[in-house]
Backbone bond lengths (Angstrom), bond angles and torsions (degrees), N, CA, C in turn:
res aa  C-N    CA-C-N  psi(-1)  N-CA   C-N-CA  omega(-1)  CA-C   N-CA-C  phi
1 X - - - 1.443 - - 1.531 110.82 -
2 X 1.314 117.14 -32.83 1.491 118.94 -179.48 1.514 110.67 -67.55
3 X 1.362 116.85 -32.90 1.445 119.32 -179.51 1.536 109.85 -68.14
4 X 1.316 116.66 -34.75 1.473 120.92 177.80 1.547 109.48 -65.54
5 X 1.317 116.39 -40.82 1.500 120.22 -179.82 1.498 108.22 -68.44
6 X 1.330 119.30 -40.09 1.455 120.71 176.66 1.530 111.32 -61.50
7 X 1.306 118.27 -40.41 1.472 122.87 176.22 1.499 112.71 -62.05
8 X 1.344 114.38 -42.97 1.471 120.70 178.38 1.554 109.05 -61.52
9 X 1.298 117.89 -47.55 1.500 121.95 179.22 1.557 109.11 -60.79
10 X 1.327 117.90 -45.25 1.442 119.04 178.40 1.522 112.33 -60.81
11 X 1.339 116.00 -42.14 1.462 119.79 178.74 1.487 112.34 -63.94
12 X 1.313 117.12 -39.42 1.494 121.52 176.31 1.535 111.27 -65.22
13 X 1.306 116.89 -40.65 1.454 120.50 177.89 1.537 111.10 -62.26
14 X 1.312 116.21 -44.78 1.464 119.67 179.96 1.549 111.10 -65.75
15 X 1.322 115.27 -40.21 1.448 118.74 175.36 1.532 112.41 -61.67
16 X 1.330 117.00 -45.31 1.481 119.84 178.27 1.513 109.59 -63.56
17 X 1.332 119.89 -40.67 1.465 122.07 -178.61 1.544 108.88 -65.09
18 X 1.322 117.85 -40.30 1.481 122.81 176.93 1.496 110.62 -60.73
19 X 1.316 117.69 -45.81 1.487 118.92 177.55 1.502 113.00 -63.94
20 X 1.307 117.85 -37.24 1.474 120.46 177.24 1.489 111.77 -65.07
21 X 1.318 118.83 -42.37 1.456 121.51 178.65 1.534 110.24 -67.97
22 X 1.300 119.30 -39.32 1.447 121.51 177.58 1.528 111.11 -63.74
23 X 1.344 116.49 -38.97 1.464 120.61 178.34 1.511 110.11 -66.07
24 X 1.288 119.28 -38.53 1.489 123.25 178.49 1.530 108.39 -62.23
25 X 1.303 118.81 -45.21 1.463 121.67 178.41 1.519 111.08 -61.07
26 X 1.296 116.60 -43.60 1.468 120.68 177.85 1.515 112.68 -59.06
27 X 1.321 117.00 -45.09 1.466 121.59 179.85 1.489 109.91 -63.82
28 X 1.341 118.37 -43.98 1.453 121.99 -178.29 1.519 110.86 -64.08
29 X 1.301 117.92 -42.82 1.467 121.02 178.61 1.512 113.04 -71.45
30 X 1.309 117.58 -33.30 1.480 119.59 178.81 1.511 109.98 -69.75
31 X 1.273 120.14 -34.48 1.440 123.46 179.69 1.536 108.81 -98.37
32 X 1.338 115.36 62.70 1.442 118.34 -176.05 1.468 113.94 -127.71
33 X 1.349 117.79 40.93 1.460 122.67 177.21 1.523 106.80 -118.75
34 X 1.324 114.68 139.90 1.449 120.32 179.12 1.510 111.29 -147.27
35 X 1.304 116.35 166.18 1.434 120.79 178.59 1.516 109.44 -146.99
36 X 1.330 114.47 153.72 1.468 122.55 -179.95 1.524 106.12 -130.44
37 X 1.354 118.78 121.43 1.424 120.67 178.25 1.533 109.58 -102.32
38 X 1.308 117.08 141.05 1.455 123.24 -176.96 1.519 107.46 -125.79
39 X 1.328 114.68 131.75 1.467 120.97 175.74 1.505 113.65 -127.92
40 X 1.306 115.59 -167.54 1.490 121.64 179.71 1.507 110.20 -77.49
41 X 1.310 114.82 153.03 1.473 123.01 173.40 1.531 114.24 56.07
42 X 1.301 115.09 40.26 1.483 120.54 177.12 1.526 114.91 79.29
43 X 1.304 119.18 7.03 1.461 121.48 -178.96 1.583 105.85 -69.44
44 X 1.344 113.31 142.08 1.469 118.79 176.97 1.500 109.96 -157.29
45 X 1.317 114.15 164.22 1.437 121.97 173.22 1.513 107.59 -146.36
46 X 1.302 116.24 151.44 1.492 119.51 -178.37 1.495 111.67 -138.04
47 X 1.300 115.25 148.35 1.474 122.07 174.22 1.505 107.37 -149.76
48 X 1.316 115.83 137.64 1.441 120.47 -177.39 1.507 111.50 -145.23
49 X 1.341 116.54 160.54 1.447 123.52 -179.50 1.538 113.97 58.05
50 X 1.313 116.59 40.52 1.460 122.11 174.83 1.517 108.74 -91.73
51 X 1.313 117.50 161.27 1.486 122.86 179.37 1.492 109.96 -70.28
52 X 1.316 118.84 -33.54 1.475 121.72 -177.17 1.467 111.75 -143.02
53 X 1.334 115.86 160.36 1.451 123.17 -177.99 1.548 111.62 -63.74
54 X 1.322 116.78 -39.08 1.444 119.24 -175.83 1.584 111.08 -61.27
55 X 1.277 115.90 -45.38 1.453 121.17 177.90 1.535 112.35 -62.92
56 X 1.283 115.46 -40.97 1.471 121.35 178.54 1.533 110.74 -64.22
57 X 1.329 117.29 -45.41 1.476 123.05 178.63 1.547 109.75 -59.10
58 X 1.321 116.34 -47.03 1.464 121.11 -177.73 1.528 110.65 -62.64
59 X 1.324 118.01 -40.63 1.469 122.92 -178.43 1.507 109.97 -69.45
60 X 1.331 118.79 -41.82 1.461 121.64 179.12 1.508 111.10 -66.23
61 X 1.315 118.13 -45.22 1.461 121.45 179.32 1.521 111.26 -64.27
62 X 1.342 118.59 -31.50 1.477 119.81 -179.94 1.531 110.42 -67.63
63 X 1.325 116.61 -32.70 1.456 121.36 179.99 1.533 114.19 -75.50
64 X 1.308 114.52 -27.19 1.474 121.66 -173.66 1.536 109.56 -82.62
65 X 1.328 116.76 130.69 1.457 120.79 -178.50 1.526 110.45 -92.80
66 X 1.374 114.84 136.42 1.467 120.97 178.83 1.560 110.80 89.24
67 X 1.310 114.33 -160.33 1.483 120.99 176.95 1.514 108.49 -77.77
68 X 1.303 115.68 117.31 1.455 119.88 -177.45 1.537 109.58 -130.06
69 X 1.313 115.17 153.41 1.448 121.82 170.66 1.546 107.57 -118.51
70 X 1.274 114.12 152.15 1.501 119.27 -175.57 1.525 109.78 -119.30
71 X 1.289 115.53 143.13 1.457 124.34 172.58 1.529 105.88 -117.61
72 X 1.299 116.82 145.19 1.462 118.88 179.49 1.513 110.76 -99.45
73 X 1.303 115.78 157.98 1.449 121.41 175.25 1.532 108.64 -139.87
74 X 1.262 116.46 134.66 1.449 121.62 -179.63 1.573 104.53 -129.57
75 X 1.337 111.95 114.64 1.470 117.99 -178.66 1.548 109.38 55.51
76 X 1.376 114.39 47.72 1.463 119.89 -173.79 1.564 108.11 -152.45
77 X 1.324 115.22 179.22 1.455 123.40 177.12 1.524 109.46 -125.45
78 X 1.318 115.27 149.48 1.496 120.68 175.99 1.509 107.42 -127.42
79 X 1.318 114.16 148.97 1.478 120.64 177.36 1.521 110.48 -141.42
80 X 1.305 115.98 151.00 1.463 125.11 179.56 1.527 106.54 -125.67
81 X 1.360 114.92 126.37 1.465 121.78 175.65 1.531 109.16 -117.17
82 X 1.332 117.12 135.96 1.463 121.87 177.62 1.519 109.48 -124.29
83 X 1.302 114.28 162.44 1.453 121.85 177.34 1.519 107.81 -82.58
84 X 1.319 119.32 116.68 1.414 123.92 -176.04 1.555 111.55 -64.85
85 X 1.302 117.71 -31.43 1.471 121.33 179.62 1.514 111.53 -74.87
86 X 1.326 117.84 -23.64 1.473 122.21 179.22 1.519 109.54 -149.07
87 X 1.316 118.14 84.15 1.484 120.48 -176.05 1.532 113.93 -59.83
88 X 1.293 117.52 -21.29 1.496 120.25 178.19 1.553 112.87 -91.11
89 X 1.348 113.92 3.16 1.454 119.83 -177.19 1.533 110.73 -97.17
90 X 1.317 114.89 -128.28 1.457 122.31 -176.04 1.549 111.97 -62.27
91 X 1.312 113.15 143.71 1.516 117.58 173.29 1.501 106.54 -153.85
92 X 1.271 116.66 165.86 1.464 123.84 177.83 1.542 110.82 -146.71
93 X 1.268 114.85 148.52 1.500 117.40 177.04 1.517 107.76 -141.99
94 X 1.327 114.26 158.77 1.476 119.28 -179.80 1.504 110.67 -151.61
95 X 1.298 116.33 150.91 1.501 124.17 170.65 1.476 106.93 -122.79
96 X 1.352 114.77 117.45 1.430 121.02 -175.82 1.563 109.88 -135.76
97 X 1.277 117.80 168.11 1.493 121.15 -177.24 1.527 111.02 -73.95
98 X 1.265 120.86 -22.88 1.448 124.04 -179.71 1.553 109.77 -127.21
99 X 1.363 114.86 148.93 1.430 120.01 -177.73 1.499 111.65 -62.55
100 X 1.331 118.46 -41.48 1.449 120.64 -179.19 1.519 112.06 -60.87
101 X 1.312 117.46 -39.67 1.460 122.51 177.99 1.549 111.70 -65.20
102 X 1.341 116.40 -42.61 1.443 120.12 -178.68 1.547 111.18 -66.51
103 X 1.343 115.85 -40.14 1.473 118.62 177.09 1.553 110.84 -62.62
104 X 1.310 116.33 -47.17 1.456 121.09 -178.50 1.543 112.20 -61.71
105 X 1.327 115.18 -49.30 1.506 119.47 -178.54 1.522 110.47 -63.19
106 X 1.334 116.64 -43.83 1.505 118.98 -178.65 1.535 111.03 -60.03
107 X 1.348 114.74 -43.99 1.483 118.68 -179.49 1.536 109.87 -66.46
108 X 1.300 118.62 -41.92 1.435 122.62 179.39 1.549 111.23 -60.59
109 X 1.329 115.11 -44.83 1.461 120.29 179.23 1.571 110.82 -62.05
110 X 1.333 117.46 -39.17 1.434 121.46 178.03 1.536 110.83 -58.65
111 X 1.326 116.83 -44.63 1.458 122.35 178.07 1.556 109.45 -65.52
112 X 1.292 116.08 -42.59 1.489 119.49 178.56 1.500 113.07 -58.73
113 X 1.341 117.40 -32.52 1.464 122.73 -178.83 1.551 111.52 -89.32
114 X 1.313 116.77 12.58 1.454 120.14 175.05 1.529 117.66 101.06
115 X 1.293 118.58 7.08 1.463 120.67 176.58 1.492 115.50 -63.92
116 X 1.247 120.03 144.33 1.502 124.70 -178.85 1.521 110.57 -101.26
117 X 1.308 118.45 -40.24 1.485 123.60 179.97 1.560 107.83 -134.75
118 X 1.281 115.20 76.70 1.472 119.44 -175.70 1.534 111.00 -79.12
119 X 1.337 115.36 131.48 1.474 121.32 178.33 1.526 107.39 -133.41
120 X 1.333 117.28 157.63 1.444 122.28 176.48 1.514 109.17 -75.79
121 X 1.326 116.67 123.49 1.437 122.95 177.84 1.499 111.19 -88.78
122 X 1.368 117.29 -40.18 1.458 121.02 -177.62 1.526 109.88 -160.91
123 X 1.311 113.93 155.73 1.464 118.95 175.01 1.544 109.61 -151.30
124 X 1.288 116.70 158.90 1.493 120.96 176.65 1.530 108.00 -156.69
125 X 1.306 113.08 150.81 1.472 122.06 177.04 1.527 106.96 -129.21
126 X 1.324 117.21 144.30 1.471 120.64 172.96 1.567 108.82 -88.22
127 X 1.255 118.06 -165.89 1.452 123.21 -168.98 1.557 114.21 -59.65
128 X 1.256 118.72 -31.51 1.455 120.77 -177.12 1.503 114.41 -116.69
129 X 1.343 117.05 5.30 1.444 118.55 179.84 1.502 115.28 -78.26
């Protein structure tokens, strides 16, 4: 009889652990909205793991100084590249599913817009990026 009780306890423990892991996944996926604000002269703001895109946009724009525009990211990464020789000149940004892709695309766009020494200024990923 004690072995049956031990099996019941083990089964309850596994069930509780499964529920806890499922809850963690739900919370992570629910908080999976982010935004990246881009402004002049390398200004930026970032927000990630928000419940909704509107809250993320507002938080990113609040951090960015001057006139800024925001792009949203959901389960993705964003990156901003600026020209090191002229931070107020060419820049590029990207939102991609992986950080490596967003860094590469942002740098490539900076060069396409006339940058001479493009470097990553900032990057951010939300919960699943």
